[in-house]
N, C-alpha and C positions, 0 to 999 in steps of 0.2 A: 669046061666052063663051070660046071658044078663044083669041081674040085677047087677051082680058084675062089669061088664064093665062100667055101668052107674055110679056106685060109684067111680070107678077109674078116670073116666073122670071128675067127679065133683070135686074130690080132686085135680086133676091137675089144673083145672081152678081156684080153690080156692088158691092154692099155687102161681099161677102166679099173681093173683090179690094181694095177700099179698106181693109178691116181688115188684110189681109195686108201691104199697102203701108205702112200706119201702123205695124205691128209692126216691120217692118224699118227704117223710117225714123225711128222715135221717138228722141228724145234719151236717151242712156244716163246713168245716175248717174255722177258723177266717180269715177275710179279713184285711190285714195290709198294711199300706203305706210303700214303700221302696224307697231307693235311690241307685244309682249306683256310685261306687267309680270312680272318674274321675281325670284326670291330669289337673291341672290349676295353677294359681299363688296364692301363699299364702302371705297374708299381715297381719302384726300385728301393731296396732296403739295405741297411748296414747291420750285420749281425754282430753281437758281442763275441769276443774271442774266447770267453769262458762264461760259465754260469754265474749269474749275479745272485745276491742275497738281499732279501727284503729287510729294510731297517726303518724304524720310526723316524720322523723328522727331528725329534729331540729325544735324547736318551742320556741320562746322567746317573752317576753314582752319588746318591745323597750321603753326605758325610757329617760327622759330628764337628762342632765348632770348639769343643774343649774336650780334654781327656777325662773320661769318667767310666763308671760301670753301668751297663745296661740294666735297668730295673723293670722295663716292660716293652714288649713288641706288640704293636697294635694292628699290624697288617700281615697278610699272607700272600703268597704268589697268586697272581690272577685278580687280586682286589683292584677295583676301580676307585680312585680317590680324587677328591677335589683339591684345588690349590688351597694350602693352609691346613689340610687335614693332618692330624698327628700320625706319625709313622713309628717313632721309637722314643721312649722316655729314658733319659739318663739320670743317674743319681746326682743331685745338685748339692749334696752336703759339703763337699770340698770347696765348691764355689761360695756357698753360704759362709763357710769359715773365713774365706778370704775377704768377703764383703765386711764381715764383722771386724776382722783384723784391720782393714783399711779405715773403717769408720772409727775404730779406737785410736788409730794413729793420727787422725786429723787434729784433734785438740792438742796433742803433744806438739805437732808441727806448727800449729797456729801459735802456741805459746813460745816456741823457739823463734818464730818470726818476730813476735813482739819483743822478745828478749834481744834479738840481734838488732832490731831497729832502735831500741832504747840505747843499747851500747853504742851503736853507730852515731846516734845523736850526741851522746855524751863525749865520745872520742872526737867528734867533729868540733864541739865547743871548746874542748881542751886544745885542739890543734889551732883553732882561731886565736885563742889567747896567746899561744906560743908564737904565732906569727906576729902579733902586736908587740910582744916583748922583744922579739928578735929585731923588729924594725927600730926599737928604741936602743938597741945595743945591749939590752939587759939579759939576753938569753944566748948561750953559745949555739953555734950553728949545728953542732952534733945533736943537741937536744931538740932543735927544730926539725931536723930530719927524722928523728924518732917519732915525733908527734904527727907529722904529715904522713909518714908510712903507716902508723897505727890507724889514722883516719881512712886511708885507702883500703886497708885490710878489713876494717869494720864495715865499710860500704859493701865490699865484695862478700863478706860473711852474711850480711842482711839479704843481698841478692840471692845467694845460694839457699838461704832459708826459705825465701819466697818461692824460688824455683822448686824446692823439695815439696812445699805445700801444694803448688800447682800440679806437680807430677802425681802426688797422692790423689788429688781430686780426679785427675784424668784417669788414673788407674782404677779408681773406684767406679767411674762411669763405664770403663771397658769391662770390668768384672761384672757389674750389674747387667750390662748388655749380654755378656756370655751366659749369665744366669737365665735370661729369657729364652736362650736356645737349649735349655735342658730338655725341652720337648722338641724333637726334630720333626719338622713339618714338610709337607710336599710343596715344592716351589711352583708347581703348575698342575693342571688337571692331567691325569694319566693313569696308566695301569702298572701295577707292581709286577715286574718280570722276575725278580729274585729278591730274597731277603737273606742277608749275611750277618744278621745280628741275633744273638741269643741272650736270654736273661742270665745275668751274672758275668757276661763277657766284658772285659776291659777293652775299650776302644780308644784309638789315638785320635788326636785332633788335627785339624788343618794347621798349617804354619801361619799364625796370626802376627808374628813379630812380637818381641817382648821388650819390656822396659827394664831398666836396671836402676838401682839406687844411685843417688847422686848427692851433691852438696859437700860442704866441708866436713871435716872430722867433728866439728862442734855441733852442726845442725842437721846433717843428713843421715846419720847412722841408723836411726830407727826406721826411716823410710826404705833404706836399702834392703833390709831383710824382708819387709812386706812386699815390696815391688818385685824383688827377685823371686820370691816364692810364688807370687801370682803369675809372673811371666812364665815360670817353668810349668805351672799347671795349665796355663792357657795355650802355650806354644805347642806342646806335644811334639809329634813328629811331622816332618815336612811332607810326608806322603801317606797320610792316614788312609786306612782301608774304608771302602764304601759300606754303608749299613744297608741301604736299599737301592736296588736297580730299578729306576723309574723311567717309563717311556711315555711320550706323548704320541698316541696313535691317531690323533686327529688328521695327520697327514703322514702317509707312508711313501717311501721311495726306495729305489734300488740303484746301486752304483755298479756300472759294468765297464769293461775296457773294450775299445774298438781298435782296429789296426790303424797305425799312424797314417796310412795312405787314405783313410776315410776321415781324417781329422777335419779337413776343410768342408766336408759334405754334411756333417752333422751340425745342426743349428738349434738354438734355444727356441722352443715353441713347436717343434716337429712332433708328430705323433709317433708312438712306439707301441709295437705289439708285444705284450707280455704273456708268456706261457708259463703257468705255475705247475711245477711237477707234482706237488703234494695234492693238488686238486684235479688230478687226472688230465693234466695238460690244458686245463681251462684257461681261456685267454681273456685278457683285459686290454683296453687301449689307454696307455698312459701318455704323458707329455714330457718332452725333454725340458728340464728346468735349469740345467747347468752343464756347460762343456768346460772341463778343467783346462786352463790356458797353458798347458805344458805337455810334453811327451815323456812318458815314464820309461826308464831303462831298467826297471826291476827284473825283467826277464832277459836272460843273456842273449837269446836269439831273436827276440821280438821287441819292437818299439810300439807302445800302445798309448792311447789317449783315454782318459777317464770321463765317463758321461754319467750324469745323474738324472734319473727318470722318475717323475712323480706318478704314483698310482692314482687311478680315479677314485672318487669318494665311494662308489658302490663296491669297490673291492675290500674296503675296511672290514665289512662284516664277515668275510671269509678268510682272508689271508692273515698270517701271523708273522711277527718278526722272526727272522732266521730261515724262512722258507726260501728254497732255491727257485730261480726263475730264469727262463730264456728270454733274451731281449733282441728285438729287431726294430731298428729305427727306420721309419718311412721317410726317405730323403727326397722322393719324387713320386708324383702321381699325375697321370694324364688320362683324361676321359675320352672315350669314343675314338680310339686310334686303331689303325690296322695292324694286327699282330700276327706273327708267325713264330714258331719255335726257333731259337737261336741256332739250333743244330742244322737247320735247313739252309742257312745262309753260308754261301761259299765266298772265299777270298780269292779274287783274281788280280792280275796285274793292273787291270783297268779299274778295279773297284770291287764292289759286292755284287753277287748274282745268286739266283736260285734256279733249280730245275723245275720248270712249269710244264704241266701236261696239257697239250692242246690236241684235241681229236685223236687221242690215243698215242701221241708221239711226244717225245721230249723236246723242249725248247729252252735253251739256256737264256735266261732273262735278266738283264742288269737291273739292280734295284738300288734305292737310296735308303740307308738305315739312319734314322735320326736319334735313336736311343736304344740301348740294349742292356740286358742283364744275362746271367748264365741261362735263364729259362726262356725269356721272350725278347723279341726284337720288334721295334716300331718301324714299319715300312712307310716312308714318306712318299715314295714314287716307285713306279715299275710294276706294281700289282694292283688289282682291284679286289674288292670284297667278293669272296666265293671262289677265287682262282685256286686251282688245285696244284699243290707244290709237293715234289717228291722229298721224302726223308731218305737221304742217301744211305746205301749199305756198302760197307767196305768190300764185300765179295762180288759186287756187280759193277763192272766198268760202264759208266754212262757216257753216251755220245749224243750229240745234237741230232735230232731227227729219228732216233731209234724208237721202235714201237715198244710200248710197255703195257702191262696190265695193272689195274688198280687193285691193290690188296684190300684196303679198307680206308675209309676216311676217318681220321682222328681229329680231335679238337686241338688247337694250338696251346 
């Protein structure tokens, strides 16, 4: 009997040891990271396909309006100027000479007009007498034709003389107008970005269009030389180089390309987050002011749409033209919605689902997603605030009802 009790006690101790060993050696449920569904603000953005560049709203190359030599440069890079401020002074001596030449030509042309009109009147009276004599049969028809032809030529000669005088007066006005532009002035308030003019440099003019001499050989010859010389001086080259690079920084903007798939999502008036590299990624909130109405094929592999974003006024004190900037356009914002990371949402044949943890066990829960980005998904139904959702791991096969351990709770 005593021997049997010893065996019973031994077996009890052995069973207890086995139970303890099993407890410590048993396989533990997998440990999985989880996230709690939380209410927050959902945002959806469209990012530019490449870095944009900050540019002023207006930027022009201020040019000369006649060809001349630079005699004074009044501004330097970085100068802030007001509209009408002198930028560059050109040598007006050639234009002065042209004004004097045209002024001297006017009396000559006026005398030629008087001469042509007097001759026209005399030839007209002679033709009238010839017509009366021809009517009486006292003048041969050939002489009548000569008289009437002379009258027509005299009238045309007088018209040509008057036209040459008018042309000279107009050319004088144009030349005087050009003379007023010997001082090249700022067309608007702005900042001087660059100066490409030096004292002594010969600059070309814009193409203003030129006149040429006209009139008959008897009345237009003097004007032809003056007008042709003035036109050559004023016309210069069709593509004159700029003297001053002037920018209006009262409004700054950046143009950036977005993928053509986002063309319909970006609208005028939407906010845009601007991150400026040169300011340590400092961000500003701009506004979309233009969506270009076409798709660009400039890139062989991509189709893009151009978007123009206006910078806020407070950015003007810090940014400079030419700075690079990253642009994200805010195309959607929803306040106080239930969010989870998009990575926790599964695609099933019946729709969307998530792995929810209930009392330490997995439960596959169908959900309705009303909006999503790569980062966050808006849960319209299926979850409540605070529900614990598993972030799946590829190395762990998940099954409905299996026990799991929570590794840590992360924010969505």
